[in-house]
MOPAC internal coordinates of N, CA, C and O (Angstrom, degrees):
PM7 1SCF
backbone

  N    0.0000 0     0.00 0     0.00 0    0    0    0
  C    1.4371 1     0.00 0     0.00 0    1    0    0
  C    1.5083 1   110.10 1     0.00 0    2    1    0
  O    1.2310 1   121.17 1   -44.73 1    3    2    1
  N    1.3471 1   115.37 1   135.27 1    3    2    1
  C    1.5116 1   117.87 1  -179.97 1    5    3    2
  C    1.5359 1   102.70 1  -132.68 1    6    5    3
  O    1.2310 1   123.54 1   -42.98 1    7    6    5
  N    1.3552 1   110.82 1   137.02 1    7    6    5
  C    1.4583 1   122.59 1   177.76 1    9    7    6
  C    1.5442 1   107.93 1  -132.52 1   10    9    7
  O    1.2310 1   122.36 1   -52.48 1   11   10    9
  N    1.2588 1   113.08 1   127.52 1   11   10    9
  C    1.5408 1   117.98 1   178.11 1   13   11   10
  C    1.5603 1   106.59 1  -109.81 1   14   13   11
  O    1.2310 1   121.79 1   -51.53 1   15   14   13
  N    1.3060 1   114.19 1   128.47 1   15   14   13
  C    1.4784 1   121.49 1   177.69 1   17   15   14
  C    1.5344 1   110.25 1  -113.19 1   18   17   15
  O    1.2310 1   120.35 1   -74.26 1   19   18   17
  N    1.3287 1   116.94 1   105.74 1   19   18   17
  C    1.4702 1   117.74 1  -179.54 1   21   19   18
  C    1.5378 1   109.42 1   -68.77 1   22   21   19
  O    1.2310 1   122.43 1   -26.48 1   23   22   21
  N    1.3376 1   112.94 1   153.52 1   23   22   21
  C    1.4942 1   118.95 1   177.46 1   25   23   22
  C    1.5376 1   108.48 1  -153.53 1   26   25   23
  O    1.2310 1   121.15 1   -17.77 1   27   26   25
  N    1.3160 1   115.41 1   162.23 1   27   26   25
  C    1.4173 1   118.80 1   178.05 1   29   27   26
  C    1.5838 1   109.94 1  -121.82 1   30   29   27
  O    1.2310 1   121.42 1  -153.21 1   31   30   29
  N    1.2639 1   114.89 1    26.79 1   31   30   29
  C    1.5382 1   120.99 1  -171.52 1   33   31   30
  C    1.5415 1   109.85 1   -89.03 1   34   33   31
  O    1.2310 1   119.22 1   157.24 1   35   34   33
  N    1.3068 1   119.09 1   -22.76 1   35   34   33
  C    1.4254 1   119.44 1  -171.43 1   37   35   34
  C    1.5531 1   111.49 1    91.51 1   38   37   35
  O    1.2310 1   120.68 1   -30.01 1   39   38   37
  N    1.2418 1   116.30 1   149.99 1   39   38   37
  C    1.5052 1   122.31 1  -174.91 1   41   39   38
  C    1.4955 1   109.01 1   -62.62 1   42   41   39
  O    1.2310 1   119.22 1   135.37 1   43   42   41
  N    1.2727 1   119.09 1   -44.63 1   43   42   41
  C    1.5064 1   121.02 1  -176.70 1   45   43   42
  C    1.4913 1   112.53 1   -62.14 1   46   45   43
  O    1.2310 1   119.35 1   134.09 1   47   46   45
  N    1.3334 1   118.85 1   -45.91 1   47   46   45
  C    1.4540 1   122.39 1   177.15 1   49   47   46
  C    1.5188 1   112.10 1   -63.36 1   50   49   47
  O    1.2310 1   119.22 1   134.98 1   51   50   49
  N    1.2840 1   119.10 1   -45.02 1   51   50   49
  C    1.4692 1   121.24 1   179.54 1   53   51   50
  C    1.6038 1   107.98 1   -62.34 1   54   53   51
  O    1.2310 1   121.21 1   134.71 1   55   54   53
  N    1.2718 1   115.28 1   -45.29 1   55   54   53
  C    1.4679 1   121.96 1   178.43 1   57   55   54
  C    1.5393 1   111.14 1   -51.77 1   58   57   55
  O    1.2310 1   122.09 1   129.38 1   59   58   57
  N    1.3665 1   113.60 1   -50.62 1   59   58   57
  C    1.4757 1   120.73 1   179.91 1   61   59   58
  C    1.5634 1   109.64 1   -62.35 1   62   61   59
  O    1.2310 1   119.75 1   135.21 1   63   62   61
  N    1.3174 1   118.09 1   -44.79 1   63   62   61
  C    1.4324 1   118.86 1   177.91 1   65   63   62
  C    1.5316 1   115.53 1   -61.52 1   66   65   63
  O    1.2310 1   122.41 1   139.21 1   67   66   65
  N    1.3550 1   112.98 1   -40.79 1   67   66   65
  C    1.4253 1   116.71 1  -178.22 1   69   67   66
  C    1.5991 1   110.41 1   -70.88 1   70   69   67
  O    1.2310 1   120.84 1   143.55 1   71   70   69
  N    1.2589 1   116.01 1   -36.45 1   71   70   69
  C    1.4907 1   118.22 1   176.12 1   73   71   70
  C    1.5312 1   109.33 1   -64.55 1   74   73   71
  O    1.2310 1   120.03 1   141.07 1   75   74   73
  N    1.2997 1   117.55 1   -38.93 1   75   74   73
  C    1.4593 1   123.50 1  -177.10 1   77   75   74
  C    1.5363 1   110.54 1   -70.61 1   78   77   75
  O    1.2310 1   119.68 1   136.10 1   79   78   77
  N    1.3436 1   118.22 1   -43.90 1   79   78   77
  C    1.4455 1   123.23 1  -165.74 1   81   79   78
  C    1.5346 1   111.69 1  -118.08 1   82   81   79
  O    1.2310 1   118.41 1  -176.73 1   83   82   81
  N    1.2906 1   120.63 1     3.27 1   83   82   81
  C    1.4882 1   122.05 1  -179.33 1   85   83   82
  C    1.4969 1   113.65 1   -60.29 1   86   85   83
  O    1.2310 1   119.34 1   148.29 1   87   86   85
  N    1.3224 1   118.86 1   -31.71 1   87   86   85
  C    1.4318 1   122.38 1  -179.00 1   89   87   86
  C    1.5563 1   111.79 1   -66.08 1   90   89   87
  O    1.2310 1   120.16 1   160.98 1   91   90   89
  N    1.3831 1   117.31 1   -19.02 1   91   90   89
  C    1.4479 1   122.73 1  -179.19 1   93   91   90
  C    1.5708 1   113.09 1   -73.55 1   94   93   91
  O    1.2310 1   119.72 1   171.52 1   95   94   93
  N    1.3086 1   118.15 1    -8.48 1   95   94   93
  C    1.4342 1   119.49 1  -179.53 1   97   95   94
  C    1.5535 1   112.83 1   -56.99 1   98   97   95
  O    1.2310 1   120.91 1   143.51 1   99   98   97
  N    1.3188 1   115.86 1   -36.49 1   99   98   97
  C    1.5182 1   121.06 1   177.63 1  101   99   98
  C    1.5125 1   108.15 1   -59.00 1  102  101   99
  O    1.2310 1   117.86 1   150.49 1  103  102  101
  N    1.3087 1   121.68 1   -29.51 1  103  102  101
  C    1.4616 1   122.94 1  -175.39 1  105  103  102
  C    1.5720 1   112.08 1   -75.18 1  106  105  103
  O    1.2310 1   120.24 1   172.24 1  107  106  105
  N    1.3099 1   117.16 1    -7.76 1  107  106  105
  C    1.4664 1   120.49 1  -178.61 1  109  107  106
  C    1.5802 1   108.41 1   -83.78 1  110  109  107
  O    1.2310 1   118.02 1   176.32 1  111  110  109
  N    1.2794 1   121.37 1    -3.68 1  111  110  109
  C    1.4041 1   127.41 1   176.67 1  113  111  110
  C    1.5372 1   109.47 1  -104.87 1  114  113  111
  O    1.2310 1   120.04 1   -31.00 1  115  114  113
  N    1.3159 1   117.52 1   149.00 1  115  114  113
  C    1.4252 1   120.30 1   172.91 1  117  115  114
  C    1.5338 1   111.98 1   -53.39 1  118  117  115
  O    1.2310 1   118.73 1   -38.62 1  119  118  117
  N    1.3152 1   120.02 1   141.38 1  119  118  117
  C    1.4938 1   119.99 1  -178.28 1  121  119  118
  C    1.5338 1   112.45 1   -51.56 1  122  121  119
  O    1.2310 1   122.18 1   -48.88 1  123  122  121
  N    1.3097 1   113.43 1   131.12 1  123  122  121
  C    1.4785 1   121.41 1   178.47 1  125  123  122
  C    1.5121 1   115.84 1    77.08 1  126  125  123
  O    1.2310 1   119.87 1  -178.87 1  127  126  125
  N    1.3444 1   117.86 1     1.13 1  127  126  125
  C    1.4770 1   119.80 1   178.61 1  129  127  126
  C    1.5200 1   114.84 1   -83.02 1  130  129  127
  O    1.2310 1   121.30 1   148.42 1  131  130  129
  N    1.2867 1   115.12 1   -31.58 1  131  130  129
  C    1.4173 1   118.10 1  -176.30 1  133  131  130
  C    1.5037 1   112.67 1  -147.49 1  134  133  131
  O    1.2310 1   120.68 1   -25.40 1  135  134  133
  N    1.3685 1   116.31 1   154.60 1  135  134  133
  C    1.4115 1   124.54 1   170.58 1  137  135  134
  C    1.5179 1   109.83 1  -115.54 1  138  137  135
  O    1.2310 1   120.50 1   -35.54 1  139  138  137
  N    1.2919 1   116.65 1   144.46 1  139  138  137
  C    1.4453 1   119.74 1   179.26 1  141  139  138
  C    1.4668 1   110.15 1  -128.92 1  142  141  139
  O    1.2310 1   120.19 1   -51.78 1  143  142  141
  N    1.3575 1   117.23 1   128.22 1  143  142  141
  C    1.4616 1   123.79 1   175.44 1  145  143  142
  C    1.5467 1   105.97 1  -112.57 1  146  145  143
  O    1.2310 1   120.58 1   -42.70 1  147  146  145
  N    1.2655 1   116.50 1   137.30 1  147  146  145
  C    1.4942 1   119.36 1   175.10 1  149  147  146
  C    1.5341 1   111.18 1  -134.72 1  150  149  147
  O    1.2310 1   121.83 1   -27.01 1  151  150  149
  N    1.2431 1   114.10 1   152.99 1  151  150  149
  C    1.4835 1   121.99 1   177.74 1  153  151  150
  C    1.5019 1   108.34 1  -147.98 1  154  153  151
  O    1.2310 1   120.02 1   -20.69 1  155  154  153
  N    1.3383 1   117.56 1   159.31 1  155  154  153
  C    1.4265 1   122.58 1  -178.46 1  157  155  154
  C    1.5055 1   108.93 1  -119.45 1  158  157  155
  O    1.2310 1   120.38 1   -85.46 1  159  158  157
  N    1.3370 1   116.89 1    94.54 1  159  158  157
  C    1.4960 1   120.10 1  -179.88 1  161  159  158
  C    1.5521 1   110.23 1   -67.09 1  162  161  159
  O    1.2310 1   119.57 1   152.61 1  163  162  161
  N    1.3278 1   118.42 1   -27.39 1  163  162  161
  C    1.4582 1   124.11 1   168.44 1  165  163  162
  C    1.5376 1   108.26 1  -156.99 1  166  165  163
  O    1.2310 1   120.59 1    -8.54 1  167  166  165
  N    1.3261 1   116.47 1   171.46 1  167  166  165
  C    1.4685 1   121.87 1  -164.61 1  169  167  166
  C    1.5785 1   111.22 1   -62.03 1  170  169  167
  O    1.2310 1   120.22 1   154.05 1  171  170  169
  N    1.3371 1   117.19 1   -25.95 1  171  170  169
  C    1.4585 1   118.33 1  -177.67 1  173  171  170
  C    1.4890 1   113.14 1  -105.96 1  174  173  171
  O    1.2310 1   118.17 1  -160.40 1  175  174  173
  N    1.3054 1   121.10 1    19.60 1  175  174  173
  C    1.4633 1   124.05 1  -178.12 1  177  175  174
  C    1.5258 1   108.94 1  -143.25 1  178  177  175
  O    1.2310 1   121.78 1   -56.48 1  179  178  177
  N    1.3144 1   114.20 1   123.52 1  179  178  177
  C    1.4215 1   119.86 1   170.51 1  181  179  178
  C    1.5911 1   110.88 1  -111.97 1  182  181  179
  O    1.2310 1   120.01 1   -64.74 1  183  182  181
  N    1.2172 1   117.58 1   115.26 1  183  182  181
  C    1.5238 1   121.38 1   174.10 1  185  183  182
  C    1.5035 1   109.39 1   -78.91 1  186  185  183
  O    1.2310 1   121.14 1   -34.59 1  187  186  185
  N    1.3183 1   115.43 1   145.41 1  187  186  185
  C    1.4448 1   122.97 1  -177.40 1  189  187  186
  C    1.5737 1   107.64 1  -128.01 1  190  189  187
  O    1.2310 1   120.81 1   -37.97 1  191  190  189
  N    1.3032 1   116.06 1   142.03 1  191  190  189
  C    1.4906 1   119.49 1   160.56 1  193  191  190
  C    1.5251 1   105.36 1  -132.09 1  194  193  191
  O    1.2310 1   121.37 1   -59.75 1  195  194  193
  N    1.2825 1   114.99 1   120.25 1  195  194  193
  C    1.4510 1   121.21 1   179.33 1  197  195  194
  C    1.4888 1   108.82 1  -112.87 1  198  197  195
  O    1.2310 1   118.74 1   -53.50 1  199  198  197
  N    1.3042 1   120.00 1   126.50 1  199  198  197
  C    1.4241 1   127.51 1   176.54 1  201  199  198
  C    1.5107 1   108.42 1  -107.28 1  202  201  199
  O    1.2310 1   121.18 1   -63.94 1  203  202  201
  N    1.3718 1   115.35 1   116.06 1  203  202  201
  C    1.4391 1   121.34 1  -179.59 1  205  203  202
  C    1.5118 1   108.69 1  -148.66 1  206  205  203
  O    1.2310 1   120.15 1   -39.30 1  207  206  205
  N    1.2956 1   117.32 1   140.70 1  207  206  205
  C    1.4397 1   123.88 1   178.54 1  209  207  206
  C    1.5418 1   110.62 1    53.07 1  210  209  207
  O    1.2310 1   120.49 1  -141.18 1  211  210  209
  N    1.3115 1   116.67 1    38.82 1  211  210  209
  C    1.4776 1   121.70 1   179.62 1  213  211  210
  C    1.5361 1   114.10 1    69.50 1  214  213  211
  O    1.2310 1   120.29 1  -168.68 1  215  214  213
  N    1.3018 1   117.05 1    11.32 1  215  214  213
  C    1.4401 1   120.79 1   178.19 1  217  215  214
  C    1.5541 1   111.21 1  -115.33 1  218  217  215
  O    1.2310 1   120.67 1   -36.84 1  219  218  217
  N    1.3762 1   116.32 1   143.16 1  219  218  217
  C    1.3999 1   120.96 1   175.52 1  221  219  218
  C    1.5386 1   108.71 1  -101.52 1  222  221  219
  O    1.2310 1   121.38 1   -56.71 1  223  222  221
  N    1.3257 1   114.97 1   123.29 1  223  222  221
  C    1.4452 1   122.71 1  -178.23 1  225  223  222
  C    1.5234 1   108.78 1  -112.37 1  226  225  223
  O    1.2310 1   121.05 1   -67.08 1  227  226  225
  N    1.3386 1   115.60 1   112.92 1  227  226  225
  C    1.4899 1   119.75 1   173.44 1  229  227  226
  C    1.4662 1   114.51 1   -91.09 1  230  229  227
  O    1.2310 1   120.70 1   -33.03 1  231  230  229
  N    1.2875 1   116.26 1   146.97 1  231  230  229
  C    1.4283 1   120.60 1  -179.45 1  233  231  230
  C    1.4704 1   112.94 1  -171.84 1  234  233  231
  O    1.2310 1   119.52 1    11.05 1  235  234  233
  N    1.3405 1   118.51 1  -168.95 1  235  234  233
  C    1.4273 1   120.71 1  -179.50 1  237  235  234
  C    1.4731 1   114.17 1  -166.52 1  238  237  235
  O    1.2310 1   120.36 1    -9.81 1  239  238  237
  N    1.2383 1   116.91 1   170.19 1  239  238  237
  C    1.4376 1   122.26 1  -179.62 1  241  239  238
  C    1.5623 1   106.08 1  -128.37 1  242  241  239
  O    1.2310 1   119.89 1   -58.15 1  243  242  241
  N    1.3363 1   117.81 1   121.85 1  243  242  241
  C    1.4070 1   120.81 1   174.44 1  245  243  242
  C    1.5056 1   113.91 1  -113.14 1  246  245  243
  O    1.2310 1   121.21 1   -53.24 1  247  246  245
  N    1.3638 1   115.30 1   126.76 1  247  246  245
  C    1.4647 1   123.11 1  -173.93 1  249  247  246
  C    1.5586 1   108.31 1   -92.43 1  250  249  247
  O    1.2310 1   121.34 1   -51.97 1  251  250  249
  N    1.3060 1   115.05 1   128.03 1  251  250  249
  C    1.4620 1   120.70 1   172.12 1  253  251  250
  C    1.4717 1   108.66 1  -122.89 1  254  253  251
  O    1.2310 1   119.25 1    -4.15 1  255  254  253
  N    1.3173 1   119.04 1   175.85 1  255  254  253
  C    1.4495 1   124.09 1  -173.68 1  257  255  254
  C    1.5375 1   111.89 1   -64.25 1  258  257  255
  O    1.2310 1   120.79 1   147.20 1  259  258  257
  N    1.3337 1   116.09 1   -32.80 1  259  258  257
  C    1.4880 1   116.66 1  -179.10 1  261  259  258
  C    1.4909 1   114.00 1  -131.15 1  262  261  259
  O    1.2310 1   118.85 1  -165.32 1  263  262  261
  N    1.3176 1   119.79 1    14.68 1  263  262  261
  C    1.4389 1   121.28 1   176.64 1  265  263  262
  C    1.5562 1   109.62 1  -159.93 1  266  265  263
  O    1.2310 1   122.17 1   -18.92 1  267  266  265
  N    1.3044 1   113.44 1   161.08 1  267  266  265
  C    1.4598 1   123.12 1   171.98 1  269  267  266
  C    1.4897 1   106.72 1  -117.60 1  270  269  267
  O    1.2310 1   119.27 1   -50.74 1  271  270  269
  N    1.2884 1   119.00 1   129.26 1  271  270  269
  C    1.4907 1   123.10 1   176.92 1  273  271  270
  C    1.5137 1   105.59 1  -109.04 1  274  273  271
  O    1.2310 1   123.64 1   -56.51 1  275  274  273
  N    1.3096 1   110.62 1   123.49 1  275  274  273
  C    1.5200 1   121.72 1   176.08 1  277  275  274
  C    1.5329 1   107.59 1  -109.92 1  278  277  275
  O    1.2310 1   120.35 1   -55.66 1  279  278  277
  N    1.2738 1   116.94 1   124.34 1  279  278  277
  C    1.4999 1   124.52 1  -179.31 1  281  279  278
  C    1.5127 1   106.56 1  -126.50 1  282  281  279
  O    1.2310 1   122.78 1   -41.57 1  283  282  281
  N    1.3888 1   112.28 1   138.43 1  283  282  281
  C    1.4185 1   118.85 1   179.27 1  285  283  282
  C    1.4849 1   107.82 1  -141.39 1  286  285  283
  O    1.2310 1   118.40 1   -50.48 1  287  286  285
  N    1.3554 1   120.65 1   129.52 1  287  286  285
  C    1.4953 1   124.48 1   177.03 1  289  287  286
  C    1.4983 1   108.39 1   -89.61 1  290  289  287
  O    1.2310 1   119.82 1   -86.46 1  291  290  289
  N    1.3138 1   117.95 1    93.54 1  291  290  289
  C    1.4014 1   123.34 1   179.95 1  293  291  290
  C    1.5161 1   110.69 1   -76.99 1  294  293  291
  O    1.2310 1   121.27 1   -51.85 1  295  294  293
  N    1.3917 1   115.17 1   128.15 1  295  294  293
  C    1.4480 1   117.85 1   174.41 1  297  295  294
  C    1.5353 1   111.75 1   -60.67 1  298  297  295
  O    1.2310 1   118.66 1   -24.72 1  299  298  297
  N    1.3279 1   120.16 1   155.28 1  299  298  297
  C    1.4391 1   120.58 1  -177.43 1  301  299  298
  C    1.5347 1   110.94 1   -57.51 1  302  301  299
  O    1.2310 1   121.02 1   147.49 1  303  302  301
  N    1.3399 1   115.65 1   -32.51 1  303  302  301
  C    1.4005 1   117.66 1  -177.83 1  305  303  302
  C    1.5956 1   112.98 1   -65.44 1  306  305  303
  O    1.2310 1   118.97 1   159.73 1  307  306  305
  N    1.2825 1   119.58 1   -20.27 1  307  306  305
  C    1.4440 1   124.83 1  -179.52 1  309  307  306
  C    1.5078 1   111.36 1  -107.97 1  310  309  307
  O    1.2310 1   118.88 1  -176.43 1  311  310  309
  N    1.3113 1   119.74 1     3.57 1  311  310  309
  C    1.4655 1   122.76 1  -178.26 1  313  311  310
  C    1.5290 1   114.05 1   -55.96 1  314  313  311
  O    1.2310 1   121.18 1   148.23 1  315  314  313
  N    1.3624 1   115.35 1   -31.77 1  315  314  313
  C    1.4385 1   117.47 1  -178.87 1  317  315  314
  C    1.4864 1   114.73 1   -71.91 1  318  317  315
  O    1.2310 1   120.34 1   171.00 1  319  318  317
  N    1.3731 1   116.95 1    -9.00 1  319  318  317
  C    1.4823 1   122.65 1   175.50 1  321  319  318
  C    1.5169 1   113.19 1   -94.68 1  322  321  319
  O    1.2310 1   119.17 1  -175.77 1  323  322  321
  N    1.3133 1   119.18 1     4.23 1  323  322  321
  C    1.4683 1   123.21 1  -174.05 1  325  323  322
  C    1.5776 1   110.37 1   -53.57 1  326  325  323
  O    1.2310 1   121.58 1   131.42 1  327  326  325
  N    1.2742 1   114.57 1   -48.58 1  327  326  325
  C    1.5009 1   116.54 1  -177.79 1  329  327  326
  C    1.5194 1   113.07 1   -63.77 1  330  329  327
  O    1.2310 1   120.47 1   135.91 1  331  330  329
  N    1.3216 1   116.70 1   -44.09 1  331  330  329
  C    1.3955 1   122.50 1   176.52 1  333  331  330
  C    1.6008 1   110.25 1   -59.93 1  334  333  331
  O    1.2310 1   122.52 1   134.77 1  335  334  333
  N    1.2839 1   112.78 1   -45.23 1  335  334  333
  C    1.4311 1   116.27 1  -177.95 1  337  335  334
  C    1.5483 1   113.47 1   -67.36 1  338  337  335
  O    1.2310 1   121.00 1   143.82 1  339  338  337
  N    1.3482 1   115.70 1   -36.18 1  339  338  337
  C    1.4707 1   119.81 1   177.68 1  341  339  338
  C    1.5456 1   109.29 1   -63.60 1  342  341  339
  O    1.2310 1   120.35 1   135.96 1  343  342  341
  N    1.2906 1   116.94 1   -44.04 1  343  342  341
  C    1.4426 1   117.32 1   179.53 1  345  343  342
  C    1.5648 1   112.96 1   -66.60 1  346  345  343
  O    1.2310 1   120.18 1   144.88 1  347  346  345
  N    1.2825 1   117.27 1   -35.12 1  347  346  345
  C    1.4784 1   120.54 1   172.91 1  349  347  346
  C    1.4954 1   113.29 1   -66.26 1  350  349  347
  O    1.2310 1   120.10 1   138.22 1  351  350  349
  N    1.3112 1   117.41 1   -41.78 1  351  350  349
  C    1.5045 1   122.79 1   178.33 1  353  351  350
  C    1.5669 1   107.05 1   -61.52 1  354  353  351
  O    1.2310 1   119.89 1   135.35 1  355  354  353
  N    1.3146 1   117.82 1   -44.65 1  355  354  353
  C    1.5373 1   119.65 1   179.07 1  357  355  354
  C    1.4726 1   111.34 1   -60.74 1  358  357  355
  O    1.2310 1   121.44 1   132.13 1  359  358  357
  N    1.3510 1   114.85 1   -47.87 1  359  358  357
  C    1.4303 1   118.03 1  -177.64 1  361  359  358
  C    1.5245 1   113.76 1   -62.80 1  362  361  359
  O    1.2310 1   121.28 1   127.98 1  363  362  361
  N    1.3335 1   115.15 1   -52.02 1  363  362  361
  C    1.4821 1   121.61 1  -173.16 1  365  363  362
  C    1.5789 1   109.32 1   -74.57 1  366  365  363
  O    1.2310 1   122.58 1   141.05 1  367  366  365
  N    1.3476 1   112.67 1   -38.95 1  367  366  365
  C    1.4424 1   115.64 1  -179.77 1  369  367  366
  C    1.5189 1   113.49 1   -63.56 1  370  369  367
  O    1.2310 1   121.37 1   145.31 1  371  370  369
  N    1.3356 1   114.99 1   -34.69 1  371  370  369
  C    1.4407 1   121.29 1   174.88 1  373  371  370
  C    1.4619 1   113.56 1   -68.22 1  374  373  371
  O    1.2310 1   120.80 1   152.39 1  375  374  373
  N    1.3649 1   116.07 1   -27.61 1  375  374  373
  C    1.5383 1   119.50 1   175.38 1  377  375  374
  C    1.4599 1   109.77 1   -71.67 1  378  377  375
  O    1.2310 1   119.72 1   142.96 1  379  378  377
  N    1.3891 1   118.13 1   -37.04 1  379  378  377
  C    1.4401 1   118.31 1  -179.64 1  381  379  378
  C    1.5138 1   109.44 1   -68.81 1  382  381  379
  O    1.2310 1   119.49 1   147.23 1  383  382  381
  N    1.3383 1   118.58 1   -32.77 1  383  382  381
  C    1.4510 1   118.05 1  -178.52 1  385  383  382
  C    1.5720 1   111.06 1   -73.54 1  386  385  383
  O    1.2310 1   121.99 1   155.03 1  387  386  385
  N    1.3547 1   113.80 1   -24.97 1  387  386  385
  C    1.4832 1   118.57 1   177.95 1  389  387  386
  C    1.4554 1   115.60 1   -70.93 1  390  389  387
  O    1.2310 1   120.05 1   150.38 1  391  390  389
  N    1.3738 1   117.50 1   -29.62 1  391  390  389
  C    1.4096 1   124.72 1  -175.74 1  393  391  390
  C    1.5006 1   111.80 1   -67.33 1  394  393  391
  O    1.2310 1   119.11 1   -34.62 1  395  394  393
  N    1.2441 1   119.30 1   145.38 1  395  394  393
  C    1.4998 1   120.02 1   174.96 1  397  395  394
  C    1.5016 1   109.52 1  -113.02 1  398  397  395
  O    1.2310 1   120.10 1   180.00 1  399  398  397

């Protein structure tokens, strides 16, 4: 699954917001439903591992000058949720970009 979120904040501002608020991604799931691990292999890439419903979902967030690209490798078992997950990523990803 790939979702691109356009922005006009500039790469540096998005990077700062993601570093400040990236840990909040776990809060977008109902309590106890998922765990989220993140790491920054370089300043414009956050790697994610989400564990939910017994499944590990690997993905990442790439920061560009005018967009943020969110990619997640959904296991076949969760493929039927891709539309729902895309909508949630757009909604909550947009909220992360709005925070200062």
